[in-house]
LOVO-413881 format. One record per residue (C-alpha): residue number from 1; y, x, z; residue in three letters. Coordinates in Angstrom, 3 decimals, always signed. Layout:
BEGIN
[NUM; [Y; X; Z]; ALA]
...
REM end
This chain:
BEGIN
[1; [+45.002; -0.265; -78.639]; MET]
[2; [+46.075; -1.910; -81.860]; ASN]
[3; [+49.640; -3.089; -82.704]; ASP]
[4; [+49.044; -6.702; -81.704]; ILE]
[5; [+47.625; -5.661; -78.322]; GLU]
[6; [+50.628; -3.424; -77.745]; LYS]
[7; [+53.021; -6.269; -78.474]; LYS]
[8; [+51.236; -8.593; -76.069]; LYS]
[9; [+51.238; -5.895; -73.359]; ALA]
[10; [+54.943; -5.236; -73.973]; PHE]
[11; [+55.851; -8.946; -73.592]; LEU]
[12; [+53.732; -9.403; -70.518]; TYR]
[13; [+55.076; -6.270; -68.783]; GLN]
[14; [+58.626; -7.185; -69.779]; GLY]
[15; [+58.169; -10.577; -68.181]; ALA]
[16; [+56.769; -8.907; -65.032]; LEU]
[17; [+59.809; -6.705; -64.910]; LEU]
[18; [+62.209; -9.631; -65.244]; TYR]
[19; [+60.279; -11.283; -62.373]; ASN]
[20; [+60.906; -8.224; -60.204]; LYS]
[21; [+64.583; -8.255; -61.107]; LEU]
[22; [+64.852; -11.850; -59.973]; ILE]
[23; [+64.453; -10.668; -56.398]; SER]
[24; [+67.553; -8.453; -56.843]; PHE]
[25; [+69.778; -11.261; -58.172]; ALA]
[26; [+72.676; -12.270; -55.940]; PRO]
[27; [+72.612; -15.941; -56.842]; ASN]
[28; [+70.538; -18.761; -58.368]; ASP]
[29; [+72.355; -18.665; -61.723]; THR]
[30; [+71.372; -15.071; -62.417]; ILE]
[31; [+67.852; -15.803; -61.200]; LYS]
[32; [+67.694; -18.606; -63.796]; ARG]
[33; [+68.984; -16.282; -66.538]; TYR]
[34; [+66.221; -13.791; -65.709]; LEU]
[35; [+63.575; -16.567; -65.500]; ALA]
[36; [+64.773; -17.819; -68.805]; PHE]
[37; [+64.042; -14.371; -70.301]; ARG]
[38; [+60.426; -14.739; -68.971]; ILE]
[39; [+60.255; -18.081; -70.806]; ILE]
[40; [+61.438; -16.508; -74.066]; VAL]
[41; [+58.952; -13.657; -73.693]; ASP]
[42; [+56.135; -16.145; -73.084]; THR]
[43; [+57.108; -18.189; -76.159]; MET]
[44; [+56.991; -14.986; -78.239]; SER]
[45; [+53.549; -14.188; -76.678]; PHE]
[46; [+52.391; -17.661; -77.729]; GLU]
[47; [+53.295; -16.949; -81.339]; GLU]
[48; [+51.308; -13.705; -81.318]; ILE]
[49; [+48.120; -15.321; -79.863]; VAL]
[50; [+48.479; -18.545; -81.899]; GLY]
[51; [+48.173; -20.823; -78.944]; ASN]
[52; [+51.021; -22.892; -77.515]; VAL]
[53; [+51.047; -23.222; -73.770]; PHE]
[54; [+51.603; -26.940; -73.044]; PRO]
[55; [+54.655; -26.765; -70.898]; SER]
[56; [+58.086; -28.355; -70.495]; ARG]
[57; [+59.632; -24.898; -70.553]; VAL]
[58; [+59.305; -24.961; -74.363]; ARG]
[59; [+61.576; -27.980; -74.413]; GLN]
[60; [+63.987; -26.283; -72.048]; ILE]
[61; [+64.038; -23.131; -74.254]; ARG]
[62; [+64.534; -25.114; -77.430]; ASN]
[63; [+67.362; -27.250; -75.995]; THR]
[64; [+69.199; -24.239; -74.468]; LEU]
[65; [+68.971; -22.301; -77.684]; LEU]
[66; [+69.876; -25.412; -79.769]; ALA]
[67; [+66.722; -25.195; -81.814]; HIS]
[68; [+66.274; -28.890; -81.434]; LYS]
[69; [+69.108; -31.350; -81.136]; GLN]
[70; [+67.848; -33.368; -78.191]; ASN]
[71; [+70.767; -34.095; -75.813]; PRO]
[72; [+68.756; -36.947; -74.200]; GLU]
[73; [+66.344; -34.379; -72.782]; PHE]
[74; [+68.902; -33.278; -70.222]; PHE]
[75; [+70.376; -36.708; -69.441]; ALA]
[76; [+69.960; -37.174; -65.716]; GLY]
[77; [+67.489; -34.258; -65.477]; PHE]
[78; [+68.158; -30.947; -63.751]; ASN]
[79; [+66.085; -28.495; -65.856]; ALA]
[80; [+67.107; -25.601; -63.671]; THR]
[81; [+64.680; -26.821; -61.024]; ASP]
[82; [+61.849; -26.126; -63.501]; GLU]
[83; [+62.993; -22.621; -64.436]; ILE]
[84; [+61.587; -21.047; -61.308]; ARG]
[85; [+58.611; -20.593; -59.034]; GLY]
[86; [+55.335; -22.200; -59.973]; THR]
[87; [+56.431; -22.849; -63.547]; THR]
[88; [+57.058; -19.133; -64.111]; ILE]
[89; [+53.850; -18.063; -62.396]; PHE]
[90; [+51.896; -20.415; -64.682]; SER]
[91; [+53.363; -18.559; -67.632]; LEU]
[92; [+52.058; -15.228; -66.286]; PHE]
[93; [+48.613; -16.799; -65.788]; GLU]
[94; [+48.679; -18.046; -69.414]; PHE]
[95; [+49.494; -14.546; -70.732]; MET]
[96; [+46.777; -12.874; -68.534]; ARG]
[97; [+44.083; -14.961; -70.259]; ILE]
[98; [+44.841; -13.125; -73.558]; TYR]
[99; [+45.103; -9.617; -72.109]; LEU]
[100; [+42.372; -7.049; -71.531]; ASP]
[101; [+41.963; -6.193; -67.858]; THR]
[102; [+43.436; -2.774; -68.502]; SER]
[103; [+46.641; -4.306; -69.850]; GLN]
[104; [+47.147; -6.473; -66.771]; GLN]
[105; [+48.094; -3.526; -64.632]; THR]
[106; [+51.715; -2.488; -65.245]; PRO]
[107; [+52.075; +0.830; -67.052]; SER]
[108; [+55.814; +0.988; -67.583]; ILE]
[109; [+57.461; +3.420; -65.135]; PRO]
[110; [+59.790; +0.791; -63.746]; GLU]
[111; [+56.803; -1.032; -62.373]; LEU]
[112; [+54.172; +1.643; -61.927]; SER]
[113; [+56.186; +4.524; -60.431]; ASN]
[114; [+57.575; +3.802; -56.936]; PRO]
[115; [+60.436; +6.328; -57.184]; SER]
[116; [+61.570; +5.003; -60.537]; VAL]
[117; [+61.372; +1.447; -59.150]; PHE]
[118; [+63.539; +2.347; -56.169]; ILE]
[119; [+66.191; +3.883; -58.462]; ARG]
[120; [+65.996; +0.851; -60.733]; LEU]
[121; [+66.393; -1.463; -57.739]; GLU]
[122; [+69.594; +0.260; -56.621]; ASP]
[123; [+71.059; +0.280; -60.097]; LEU]
[124; [+70.138; -3.285; -60.974]; VAL]
[125; [+71.410; -4.673; -57.691]; LYS]
[126; [+74.804; -3.068; -58.407]; ASP]
[127; [+74.893; -4.221; -62.009]; LEU]
[128; [+73.900; -7.804; -61.146]; LEU]
[129; [+76.480; -7.937; -58.392]; GLU]
[130; [+79.186; -6.683; -60.733]; LYS]
[131; [+78.125; -9.211; -63.406]; TYR]
[132; [+78.257; -11.946; -60.742]; ASN]
[133; [+81.682; -10.873; -59.601]; ARG]
[134; [+83.039; -10.511; -63.163]; ASP]
[135; [+81.517; -13.558; -64.878]; HIS]
[136; [+80.153; -16.084; -62.444]; ILE]
[137; [+82.044; -16.141; -59.116]; ASP]
[138; [+85.126; -18.371; -59.163]; GLY]
[139; [+83.604; -20.896; -61.539]; PHE]
[140; [+84.308; -18.799; -64.604]; ARG]
[141; [+81.137; -20.078; -66.304]; VAL]
[142; [+81.315; -23.799; -66.871]; THR]
[143; [+79.380; -26.405; -68.761]; ASN]
[144; [+76.208; -24.414; -68.583]; ASN]
[145; [+72.804; -25.955; -67.803]; PHE]
[146; [+71.678; -22.753; -66.114]; LEU]
[147; [+74.630; -22.657; -63.704]; CYS]
[148; [+74.209; -26.036; -62.100]; PHE]
[149; [+73.105; -25.733; -58.516]; THR]
[150; [+73.916; -29.204; -57.258]; GLY]
[151; [+77.021; -28.069; -55.492]; SER]
[152; [+79.351; -27.852; -58.486]; GLN]
[153; [+81.135; -30.806; -60.107]; ILE]
[154; [+78.905; -31.340; -63.050]; HIS]
[155; [+78.264; -34.100; -65.543]; GLU]
[156; [+75.327; -34.339; -67.846]; ILE]
[157; [+75.925; -36.673; -70.736]; SER]
[158; [+73.685; -37.891; -73.500]; ASN]
[159; [+76.617; -37.785; -75.895]; ASN]
[160; [+75.860; -35.574; -78.928]; ASP]
[161; [+79.137; -33.592; -78.562]; ILE]
[162; [+78.616; -32.989; -74.837]; ALA]
[163; [+75.043; -31.835; -75.460]; GLY]
[164; [+76.256; -29.429; -78.170]; CYS]
[165; [+78.832; -27.877; -75.783]; PHE]
[166; [+76.341; -27.519; -72.971]; PHE]
[167; [+73.867; -25.748; -75.288]; ARG]
[168; [+76.601; -23.563; -76.754]; TYR]
[169; [+77.901; -22.505; -73.315]; ASN]
[170; [+74.371; -21.893; -72.017]; SER]
[171; [+73.573; -19.704; -75.059]; SER]
[172; [+76.934; -17.913; -74.810]; LYS]
[173; [+76.415; -17.169; -71.090]; ALA]
[174; [+72.941; -15.833; -71.810]; LEU]
[175; [+74.307; -13.602; -74.615]; PHE]
[176; [+77.066; -12.247; -72.310]; ILE]
[177; [+74.441; -11.564; -69.635]; PHE]
[178; [+72.202; -9.439; -71.896]; VAL]
[179; [+74.952; -7.752; -73.878]; SER]
[180; [+77.591; -6.848; -71.301]; SER]
[181; [+78.674; -3.251; -71.799]; PRO]
[182; [+77.544; -0.869; -69.133]; ARG]
[183; [+80.250; +1.376; -67.696]; LYS]
[184; [+79.415; +4.518; -65.794]; ALA]
REM end
């Protein structure tokens, strides 16, 4: 397998692992964070294969990461409804088209070895619950597109400054999620 094929397999299997982790998440916000990681892996996959998957998730990714200043995109639109379910599965289908059949079967131990997966499940459930308790419960994360569930007091504005703060807080929350120190 050449280097490009290894990179494609790595991104695909990483996305599959994030999808498994979604089932361990204690709330919708964490599920969206993990689904967003699948979106980012797919966009990287697109760059490798040289074909852009026509999807609104690219707009979501660009806006959340502030790659494009487009506050109107989120005005009156709840993007978090798109970062889930059928949208995510369509990204897997897109990646599968560009993989050899042998690469479509997970080879990383976390997905291919049942005993490793069980240990991972226990550990990840504990970590995600701790992250939820420390960073999300009690409305500690605010002004974040990925946190909106329809039950919080939330305002989406098409004002440039408001759009900037939403993107900043979404990106900051994603950074905290992936870089939180792990304590034994």
